[in-house]
VODRENBA-468590 format. One line per field, with one value per atom (N, C-alpha, C): residue in one letter; atom name; x negated, y negated, z negated. Coordinates in nm, 4 decimals. Example, Ala and Ser with C-alpha at 12.3 -4.5 7.8 and 13.67 -1.06 7.14 Angstrom:
// residues 2
doti = (A:A:A:S:S:S)
fiza = (N:CA:C:N:CA:C)
c1 = (-1.3190:-1.2300:-1.3200:-1.2850:-1.3670:-1.2900)
c2 = (0.5690:0.4500:0.3300:0.2250:0.1060:-0.0030)
c3 = (-0.7800:-0.7800:-0.7800:-0.7080:-0.7140:-0.7870)
END
This chain:
// residues 122
doti = (M:M:M:S:S:S:T:T:T:Q:Q:Q:P:P:P:L:L:L:I:I:I:R:R:R:S:S:S:K:K:K:Q:Q:Q:T:T:T:E:E:E:K:K:K:S:S:S:I:I:I:N:N:N:G:G:G:I:I:I:S:S:S:T:T:T:Q:Q:Q:V:V:V:V:V:V:C:C:C:T:T:T:E:E:E:F:F:F:S:S:S:N:N:N:Y:Y:Y:I:I:I:F:F:F:I:I:I:V:V:V:L:L:L:T:T:T:Q:Q:Q:Y:Y:Y:G:G:G:K:K:K:I:I:I:G:G:G:T:T:T:L:L:L:V:V:V:S:S:S:V:V:V:T:T:T:P:P:P:A:A:A:S:S:S:R:R:R:S:S:S:G:G:G:D:D:D:I:I:I:S:S:S:T:T:T:S:S:S:M:M:M:F:F:F:T:T:T:T:T:T:K:K:K:V:V:V:L:L:L:L:L:L:G:G:G:K:K:K:E:E:E:E:E:E:A:A:A:L:L:L:T:T:T:H:H:H:V:V:V:C:C:C:A:A:A:K:K:K:H:H:H:L:L:L:A:A:A:T:T:T:F:F:F:V:V:V:S:S:S:Q:Q:Q:E:E:E:A:A:A:G:G:G:N:N:N:R:R:R:P:P:P:V:V:V:L:L:L:L:L:L:G:G:G:L:L:L:A:A:A:L:L:L:K:K:K:D:D:D:S:S:S:S:S:S:I:I:I:E:E:E:A:A:A:I:I:I:K:K:K:A:A:A:M:M:M:K:K:K:D:D:D:V:V:V:I:I:I:K:K:K:S:S:S:C:C:C:Q:Q:Q:V:V:V:W:W:W)
fiza = (N:CA:C:N:CA:C:N:CA:C:N:CA:C:N:CA:C:N:CA:C:N:CA:C:N:CA:C:N:CA:C:N:CA:C:N:CA:C:N:CA:C:N:CA:C:N:CA:C:N:CA:C:N:CA:C:N:CA:C:N:CA:C:N:CA:C:N:CA:C:N:CA:C:N:CA:C:N:CA:C:N:CA:C:N:CA:C:N:CA:C:N:CA:C:N:CA:C:N:CA:C:N:CA:C:N:CA:C:N:CA:C:N:CA:C:N:CA:C:N:CA:C:N:CA:C:N:CA:C:N:CA:C:N:CA:C:N:CA:C:N:CA:C:N:CA:C:N:CA:C:N:CA:C:N:CA:C:N:CA:C:N:CA:C:N:CA:C:N:CA:C:N:CA:C:N:CA:C:N:CA:C:N:CA:C:N:CA:C:N:CA:C:N:CA:C:N:CA:C:N:CA:C:N:CA:C:N:CA:C:N:CA:C:N:CA:C:N:CA:C:N:CA:C:N:CA:C:N:CA:C:N:CA:C:N:CA:C:N:CA:C:N:CA:C:N:CA:C:N:CA:C:N:CA:C:N:CA:C:N:CA:C:N:CA:C:N:CA:C:N:CA:C:N:CA:C:N:CA:C:N:CA:C:N:CA:C:N:CA:C:N:CA:C:N:CA:C:N:CA:C:N:CA:C:N:CA:C:N:CA:C:N:CA:C:N:CA:C:N:CA:C:N:CA:C:N:CA:C:N:CA:C:N:CA:C:N:CA:C:N:CA:C:N:CA:C:N:CA:C:N:CA:C:N:CA:C:N:CA:C:N:CA:C:N:CA:C:N:CA:C:N:CA:C:N:CA:C:N:CA:C:N:CA:C:N:CA:C:N:CA:C:N:CA:C:N:CA:C:N:CA:C:N:CA:C:N:CA:C:N:CA:C:N:CA:C:N:CA:C:N:CA:C:N:CA:C)
c1 = (-5.0667:-5.1677:-5.2935:-5.3644:-5.5185:-5.6261:-5.7349:-5.7952:-5.9562:-6.0131:-6.1539:-6.2345:-6.3454:-6.4501:-6.5381:-6.5446:-6.6518:-6.8021:-6.8084:-6.9529:-6.9563:-6.9870:-6.9936:-7.0801:-7.0910:-7.2233:-7.2260:-7.2985:-7.2949:-7.4341:-7.4396:-7.5662:-7.5388:-7.6699:-7.6900:-7.8196:-7.8324:-7.9612:-7.9725:-8.1034:-8.1323:-8.2973:-8.3238:-8.4482:-8.5239:-8.6517:-8.7206:-8.8737:-8.8946:-9.0563:-9.0539:-8.9202:-8.9303:-8.9167:-8.9223:-8.8989:-8.7852:-8.7119:-8.5644:-8.5709:-8.5046:-8.5022:-8.3732:-8.3620:-8.2498:-8.2197:-8.1175:-8.0821:-7.9464:-7.9701:-7.8470:-7.8615:-7.7468:-7.7180:-7.5997:-7.6531:-7.5302:-7.5464:-7.4229:-7.4118:-7.3660:-7.4113:-7.3936:-7.3578:-7.2979:-7.2750:-7.4030:-7.5145:-7.6202:-7.7289:-7.7258:-7.8490:-7.7915:-7.8574:-7.8288:-7.9242:-7.9351:-8.0043:-8.0208:-8.1486:-8.1532:-8.2631:-8.2066:-8.3359:-8.3544:-8.4833:-8.5113:-8.6253:-8.5858:-8.6822:-8.7098:-8.8260:-8.8541:-8.8725:-8.9030:-8.9249:-8.8280:-8.6996:-8.5941:-8.6040:-8.6948:-8.7134:-8.7015:-8.6746:-8.6704:-8.8016:-8.9072:-9.0257:-9.0569:-9.1525:-9.2019:-9.0741:-9.0398:-8.9426:-8.9732:-8.9259:-8.9951:-8.8759:-8.8940:-8.8123:-8.8470:-8.7432:-8.7684:-8.6604:-8.7211:-8.6451:-8.6653:-8.5518:-8.5536:-8.5986:-8.6831:-8.7372:-8.7395:-8.6435:-8.6706:-8.7815:-8.8198:-8.9411:-8.8976:-8.9784:-8.9197:-8.9480:-8.8326:-8.8160:-8.7407:-8.7279:-8.6591:-8.5587:-8.4541:-8.3594:-8.3241:-8.3054:-8.2817:-8.4006:-8.5056:-8.6124:-8.6385:-8.6213:-8.6208:-8.7658:-8.8372:-8.9610:-8.9219:-8.9918:-8.9888:-9.0763:-9.0398:-9.1635:-9.1235:-9.2231:-9.2011:-9.3017:-9.2321:-9.2969:-9.2655:-9.3809:-9.3606:-9.3732:-9.2282:-9.1834:-9.2055:-9.1950:-9.2614:-9.3252:-9.4422:-9.5070:-9.6374:-9.6659:-9.8213:-9.8398:-9.9336:-9.9471:-10.0274:-9.9523:-10.0383:-9.9916:-10.0746:-10.0536:-9.9614:-9.9663:-9.8620:-9.7280:-9.7035:-9.6031:-9.4644:-9.6026:-9.5207:-9.4957:-9.5671:-9.5440:-9.3851:-9.4039:-9.2847:-9.1764:-9.1806:-9.0579:-9.0095:-9.1064:-9.0738:-8.9931:-9.0480:-8.9919:-8.8326:-8.8365:-8.6943:-8.5996:-8.6549:-8.5440:-8.5264:-8.6028:-8.5579:-8.4107:-8.3902:-8.2470:-8.1430:-8.1438:-8.0521:-8.0098:-8.1245:-8.1038:-8.0442:-8.0744:-8.0334:-7.8837:-7.8528:-7.7130:-7.6168:-7.6829:-7.6089:-7.6049:-7.6255:-7.6119:-7.7340:-7.8398:-7.9884:-7.9611:-7.8924:-7.9343:-8.0636:-8.1239:-8.2453:-8.1941:-8.2875:-8.3079:-8.3871:-8.3504:-8.4256:-8.4128:-8.5540:-8.5929:-8.6676:-8.6294:-8.6735:-8.7453:-8.8905:-8.9517:-9.0248:-9.0201:-9.0683:-9.1121:-9.2036:-9.2274:-9.3399:-9.3402:-9.4247:-9.4981:-9.4087:-9.4407:-9.4302:-9.5061:-9.4859:-9.5289:-9.5362:-9.5769:-9.4856:-9.5004:-9.4588:-9.3265:-9.3230:-9.1985:-9.1112:-9.1813:-9.0834:-9.0059:-9.0984:-9.0305:-8.8977:-8.9425:-8.8457:-8.7069:-8.7420:-8.6168:-8.5408:-8.5923:-8.5693:-8.4669:-8.5215:-8.4288:-8.2836:-8.3060:-8.1619:-8.0820:-8.1473:-8.0520:-8.0120:-8.0961:-8.0360:-7.9158:-7.9363:-7.8045:-7.6870:-7.7192:-7.5819:-7.5216:-7.5706:-7.5376:-7.4762:-7.4501:-7.4201:-7.3292:-7.3704:-7.2371:-7.2316:-7.2934:-7.3025:-7.2364)
c2 = (-8.2287:-8.2765:-8.2520:-8.3187:-8.3085:-8.3674:-8.2713:-8.2626:-8.2738:-8.3591:-8.3930:-8.2624:-8.2201:-8.1438:-8.1397:-8.0252:-8.0802:-8.0838:-8.0632:-8.1067:-8.1394:-8.2768:-8.3549:-8.3432:-8.2978:-8.2930:-8.3495:-8.4228:-8.4553:-8.4240:-8.3908:-8.3496:-8.4081:-8.4372:-8.4906:-8.4684:-8.4640:-8.4295:-8.5461:-8.6102:-8.7149:-8.6943:-8.7492:-8.7279:-8.8551:-8.8475:-8.9460:-8.9280:-9.0187:-9.0085:-8.8841:-8.8385:-8.7301:-8.5843:-8.5661:-8.4652:-8.4583:-8.3437:-8.3080:-8.3474:-8.4020:-8.4216:-8.3972:-8.3124:-8.2808:-8.3414:-8.4050:-8.4368:-8.3819:-8.2993:-8.2835:-8.3663:-8.4085:-8.5179:-8.4488:-8.4229:-8.3521:-8.3976:-8.4233:-8.4985:-8.4163:-8.3977:-8.3386:-8.4309:-8.3959:-8.4699:-8.5480:-8.4915:-8.5411:-8.5806:-8.5312:-8.5436:-8.5670:-8.6371:-8.6497:-8.5393:-8.4280:-8.3439:-8.3692:-8.4432:-8.4563:-8.3582:-8.3135:-8.2160:-8.2939:-8.3347:-8.4126:-8.3301:-8.2499:-8.1426:-8.1876:-8.1565:-8.1506:-8.0092:-7.9146:-7.7709:-7.6934:-7.7349:-7.6373:-7.5359:-7.6237:-7.5555:-7.6516:-7.6289:-7.7446:-7.7842:-7.7272:-7.7537:-7.8079:-7.9179:-7.9420:-8.0192:-7.9635:-8.0427:-8.1091:-8.2498:-8.3892:-8.4127:-8.4365:-8.4949:-8.6543:-8.7240:-8.8753:-8.9240:-8.9696:-9.0121:-9.1663:-9.2152:-9.3689:-9.3731:-9.4865:-9.5040:-9.6578:-9.7163:-9.8511:-9.8863:-9.9999:-10.0403:-10.0984:-10.0563:-10.1227:-10.2925:-10.3198:-10.4729:-10.5426:-10.4660:-10.5224:-10.4159:-10.4140:-10.3231:-10.2981:-10.4301:-10.4468:-10.3922:-10.4001:-10.3473:-10.1875:-10.1170:-9.9810:-9.9379:-9.8540:-9.7836:-9.6504:-9.5717:-9.4386:-9.3680:-9.2366:-9.1468:-9.0308:-8.9766:-8.8576:-8.7309:-8.6197:-8.5087:-8.3828:-8.3390:-8.2220:-8.0795:-8.0516:-7.9365:-7.8037:-7.8064:-7.6922:-7.7253:-7.6888:-7.7134:-7.7963:-7.8364:-7.8916:-8.0371:-8.0571:-8.1912:-8.2661:-8.3801:-8.4743:-8.6351:-8.6938:-8.8412:-8.8805:-8.8540:-8.9059:-8.8775:-8.7218:-8.6800:-8.7630:-8.8340:-8.8943:-9.0117:-9.0826:-9.2124:-9.2088:-9.1001:-9.0857:-9.0784:-8.9745:-8.9412:-9.0762:-9.1605:-9.2716:-9.3652:-9.4009:-9.4848:-9.4254:-9.3076:-9.2528:-9.2119:-9.2072:-9.1967:-9.2996:-9.4053:-9.5114:-9.6021:-9.6059:-9.6767:-9.5874:-9.4494:-9.3726:-9.3682:-9.3712:-9.3515:-9.4584:-9.5945:-9.7473:-9.7075:-9.6936:-9.7093:-9.5923:-9.4892:-9.3936:-9.4218:-9.5431:-9.5487:-9.5062:-9.5104:-9.4747:-9.3200:-9.2547:-9.0857:-9.0506:-8.9520:-8.8945:-8.8246:-8.8119:-8.7526:-8.6442:-8.5214:-8.4178:-8.4214:-8.4055:-8.4479:-8.3295:-8.2429:-8.1495:-8.2088:-8.2326:-8.2680:-8.1702:-8.1635:-8.0765:-8.1614:-8.2652:-8.3707:-8.3199:-8.3482:-8.3341:-8.4682:-8.5699:-8.7166:-8.7766:-8.8506:-8.9145:-9.0620:-9.1092:-9.2527:-9.3402:-9.4696:-9.5703:-9.5865:-9.5977:-9.6193:-9.4849:-9.3798:-9.2275:-9.2597:-9.2727:-9.2967:-9.3876:-9.5099:-9.6128:-9.5490:-9.4686:-9.4289:-9.3139:-9.2532:-9.1229:-9.2061:-9.3136:-9.3898:-9.4168:-9.4546:-9.4949:-9.3762:-9.2621:-9.1264:-9.0786:-9.0892:-9.0695:-9.1567:-9.2763:-9.3720:-9.3498:-9.2946:-9.2116:-9.1097:-9.0415:-8.9316:-8.9535:-9.0711:-9.1285:-9.0446:-8.9868:-8.9189:-8.9728:-9.0854:-9.1056:-9.2241)
c3 = (-10.0849:-10.1813:-10.1368:-10.1104:-10.0564:-10.1773:-10.1800:-10.2798:-10.2164:-10.3137:-10.2907:-10.2910:-10.1906:-10.2137:-10.3152:-10.3876:-10.5257:-10.4711:-10.3672:-10.3191:-10.1767:-10.1819:-10.0241:-9.9306:-9.8245:-9.7575:-9.6330:-9.5549:-9.3902:-9.3399:-9.2348:-9.1606:-9.0164:-8.9369:-8.8126:-8.7801:-8.6327:-8.5697:-8.4843:-8.4846:-8.3885:-8.3524:-8.2212:-8.1631:-8.2103:-8.2846:-8.3123:-8.2581:-8.1909:-8.0991:-8.0527:-8.0021:-7.9053:-7.9714:-8.1063:-8.1965:-8.2759:-8.2291:-8.3047:-8.4526:-8.5075:-8.6559:-8.7172:-8.7814:-8.8535:-9.0216:-9.0567:-9.1801:-9.2582:-9.3756:-9.4409:-9.5711:-9.5878:-9.7346:-9.8101:-9.9234:-10.0134:-10.1656:-10.1925:-10.3338:-10.4328:-10.5279:-10.6691:-10.7490:-10.8798:-10.9705:-11.0496:-11.0525:-11.1046:-11.0135:-10.8837:-10.7867:-10.6649:-10.5621:-10.4398:-10.3534:-10.2756:-10.2387:-10.0665:-10.0346:-9.8894:-9.8181:-9.7067:-9.6350:-9.5020:-9.4794:-9.3641:-9.2939:-9.1720:-9.0991:-8.9817:-8.9438:-8.7850:-8.7659:-8.8518:-8.8270:-8.8490:-8.8792:-8.8981:-9.0622:-9.1371:-9.2516:-9.3640:-9.4935:-9.6108:-9.6124:-9.6378:-9.6543:-9.7806:-9.8272:-9.9503:-10.0371:-10.1349:-10.2105:-10.3457:-10.2943:-10.3951:-10.4767:-10.6107:-10.7274:-10.7223:-10.6724:-10.6749:-10.7845:-10.8965:-11.0361:-11.0517:-11.0830:-11.1421:-11.2819:-11.3151:-11.4681:-11.4749:-11.5671:-11.5627:-11.6657:-11.6245:-11.7126:-11.8688:-11.9322:-12.0779:-12.0671:-12.1136:-12.1139:-12.0152:-11.9042:-11.7675:-11.7109:-11.7482:-11.7035:-11.5531:-11.5100:-11.3907:-11.2781:-11.3098:-11.2286:-11.2424:-11.1408:-11.1395:-11.0848:-11.1407:-11.0853:-11.0608:-10.9568:-10.9318:-10.9351:-10.9817:-10.9872:-10.8974:-10.8458:-10.7378:-10.8139:-10.7966:-10.8381:-10.7319:-10.6781:-10.5965:-10.6727:-10.6344:-10.6976:-10.6438:-10.5095:-10.4531:-10.3078:-10.2787:-10.1551:-10.1920:-10.0592:-10.1017:-10.1476:-10.2537:-10.3077:-10.2408:-10.1744:-10.0938:-10.1066:-10.1109:-10.1464:-10.0150:-9.8980:-9.8089:-9.8064:-9.8937:-9.9321:-10.0478:-10.1344:-10.2163:-10.1761:-10.0961:-10.0173:-9.9250:-9.8534:-9.7717:-9.8373:-9.9369:-10.0422:-10.1237:-10.1402:-10.2227:-10.1229:-10.0036:-9.9402:-9.8792:-9.8547:-9.8122:-9.8966:-10.0352:-10.1226:-10.2371:-10.2115:-10.3098:-10.2894:-10.1806:-10.1312:-10.1792:-10.1720:-10.1827:-10.3224:-10.4023:-10.5581:-10.5900:-10.5373:-10.5771:-10.5691:-10.4106:-10.3726:-10.4550:-10.4933:-10.5491:-10.7075:-10.7657:-10.9229:-10.9891:-10.9291:-11.0043:-11.0164:-10.9678:-10.9744:-10.9015:-10.9496:-10.8940:-10.7733:-10.6799:-10.5482:-10.5228:-10.5108:-10.4548:-10.3076:-10.2568:-10.1214:-10.0595:-9.9537:-9.8662:-9.7764:-9.7416:-9.6346:-9.5584:-9.4284:-9.3362:-9.2151:-9.2147:-9.1075:-8.9938:-8.8715:-8.7736:-8.7869:-8.7666:-8.7260:-8.8504:-8.9330:-9.0477:-9.0212:-8.8905:-8.8777:-8.9606:-8.9761:-9.0026:-8.9395:-8.8128:-8.7504:-8.7379:-8.7552:-8.7448:-8.8922:-8.9851:-9.1340:-9.1324:-9.0739:-9.0603:-8.9754:-8.8868:-8.8042:-8.8864:-8.9991:-9.0600:-9.1457:-9.2254:-9.3166:-9.2702:-9.1065:-9.0442:-9.0671:-9.0031:-8.9989:-9.1295:-9.2299:-9.3594:-9.4056:-9.3742:-9.3843:-9.3163:-9.2080:-9.1327:-9.2017:-9.2840:-9.3439:-9.4857:-9.5285:-9.6080:-9.7176:-9.8138:-9.9095:-10.0540:-10.0890:-10.2075:-10.2252)
END
């Protein structure tokens, strides 16, 4: 009799623009936790939460909130871009994202999104 683990987790490492990038995705019952690091540390923790607009349930908006770390506009932009698809695919569950990035260019963020998809646990 095989049982499913209570907490599912996957991790991978990939070079993005010559920088070693590690990703760990963990599924909890109420959150998806993703660590995306190029420093080997959790970095800034950002909560990305879906909130449906009044009157239109099918369209989700996402709010970002820095829980730990430096409050910067670029952090919110990166977090929203990296976590929105995860939340939508996971049934609009909130995402807790740890970001520690050396390269936050558009090309790097797109590549990181693909790496997150390869660690899908939701």
